[in-house]
N, C-alpha and C positions, 0 to 999 in steps of 0.2 A: 743773391741775382734781380736784374730786376725782372718783376710779371710779363709781362710783354717776352721776353725773353723765353719764360720758361712755359708759359702757353704755346712758344715757338714750337720746342722739345715734349711737350707733356700731350702723349695717345691719344687721341681721337674711338670713341665706338670704330668709327667709320672706317678708322685707319689700321684697326685691329682686323675690325670684319678681309675689308680688300684685303690686306697684305694676306690672312690668310691665305684664302680664293687665290690669290696671286701660287702659293706658295703648295697647297692643292693639283693646283692646274699645272702646276712648271712640274709638279710632281710625277704625277700624271706623263708628262712629257718626258721627263728624267725616267723616266720605264719604260718606254717608248725607244726612246736613242739608246738607252741600254740594249736590249734584245738587238739593237742594227750598229751597235759598233762591234759583235762579234765576226761577221762580213767587210767591215769596213775598215778594222785595223788586223784585217789575213790582206791584206792591200798597203798596208806599212809596215804588218814587220819586218819588212826588207832589208830597211831602217835602220838600227836597234833609236828609238828613245821618239819617230816620228808618232806613234803613238798615241804622244801627246798633243797631235791636233787636233783629234776628235775631243779632251775634255773642256770646250769651252762652252760644247751645248749641256754641265751640265754645271753651268756654273750661271748663267744668265738672276735664275730664279732673285737669287744678291743684287743685284745692283737695279733688276727693277722696281722689286718691292722700295727698292734707298727709291731711287728718282721720280716710281712716284707718291708714298707717303713722308718723302722728307722729315723724314724721325732720328734719333740717335735710336741704332738696334735691329732697325730695317730688315737690313741687308744681311743679320746675322739671320731672324726671326727668318723672311720667306725662302732663305736660305732652310737652313735647318726645318722648316717642314718642311716643301718639294723630298730633303730628302729622307723623311719618315717619313708620305708618303709612297715614297720610290721604295719601300723596304721593306713594309706591311705588303705591298700585290704582289711582291715576289724580285726584287731587285739580284741578280745572279752574285751582287757583292754581300749581301745578306742588311744582315746591322752594321757590319759597317762602313757600311753609306753614313750613315747619321755621324756616325769621325767626319765622312771625309764634310759635307753639308756644313755643321760648325766649322771646321777648317778654314772651307773654303771660303761662309759667310764673313770669317772671320776677320779674311786679306779684302774684301772685298770692304769691311768697316771700317778699317782699318785706314782708308787714302778719305773714305768723307766724312772723318773724320778729323785727316787731316784739315782738312777743307771747310772746318768747321761747322760739315750742315746746310755751305752756304754756297757752294758754289755745287750747280746739276750741270755746266754745258759738254756737251759731246768731248774736249778734254780729259776732264773730271772721268764720267763714263768707265770710257777706255782706260784709262789707271787703273780704278776701281775693276775693272773686269783682268789688268794687266795685272795686280793685287795679287785678286781672285786666284790667278795662275802661279802665280808663285804660288800660295798658298797649297792650291792644288799638288802641286808639283814637290814641294816640300815634302810633304804628308805621302804622297804615292812612293816617293822614289824611299823612305823612311821603311813603311807599309806593303810593300811589293815589288820592290829591286833595294830590296837588301843588297851590298857589295857591287853595285853592277861597275864595271869602269868609267872615268870619267870622261872619258867623250857622250857614252851614253848620257850617262847624269846633266855634261850641259846642253845635249841633244832635246834632252827632254825637259831643261827647264825653258828652253825657249824657243819650242817650241806649244809648251805648255800657257809661256807671257803671248803667242804670236796668237796661235785660239782665244785665249781668257778679254783679250785688248776684244779680239775686232767677233766672236759669237757671245760672251761673255761681254760684254763693252757696246758696239756699235750696233748691233742691232738690236739692242734694248735699250738705246739711247730716240732709235727710228720708232719703232713701236710705241710709245711714249709720244711722240709726234706726234702719230696716225690718232693712236686715240685722244689727245688731244681735241685734235682736229675734230673729229666724230662728235668732241663734245662730251668723254663718256669719262670724262675728268674732270667734271667744272664741282665739283665739292672740295678739289687740291692746290694746290698751288701750282706742281704743273700744267694744271688745266686750261690756266692763269696770265700762262706768262712762255715767255719765248725761250728756251735752252740753251 
């Protein structure tokens, strides 16, 4: 592998620190989103599977971390840190949150890997959010909803993908754009180029 390619993929100390900060801050948001989930899900519970529309609130850390750090593993790392913080604070799903975070991070990471960690456009961001939504829906259906009917499964997957694409993918893309314009990302490629 060429030296510049190796250095492009090598994590710097600043990458680790920033990805960790994103993960911790996101974990606090995940925990708060978990508190809001109960009342919000009641409104959606009338139609089986619609509660997955709320899932994107737990997916954004993976995409945000990857868009800023732009290194292999960033999506998994930030999502797993966020899930860990959420679980330690007191997530209602306990340490099952860690498995969810890992699976969701992998769902986003696969998309960035397919683009060889070279495409950071809004399209890729939305697709990564959708990928995290697919991963979330598979995990949730296996762990929390085993044996539900095909209509519930289909509704859940579609809603998870939509929520992942919008809350998990589009929102972080706009956040990175705003941070870059504010000059907060000058040490990162995300701060030096328009996506």
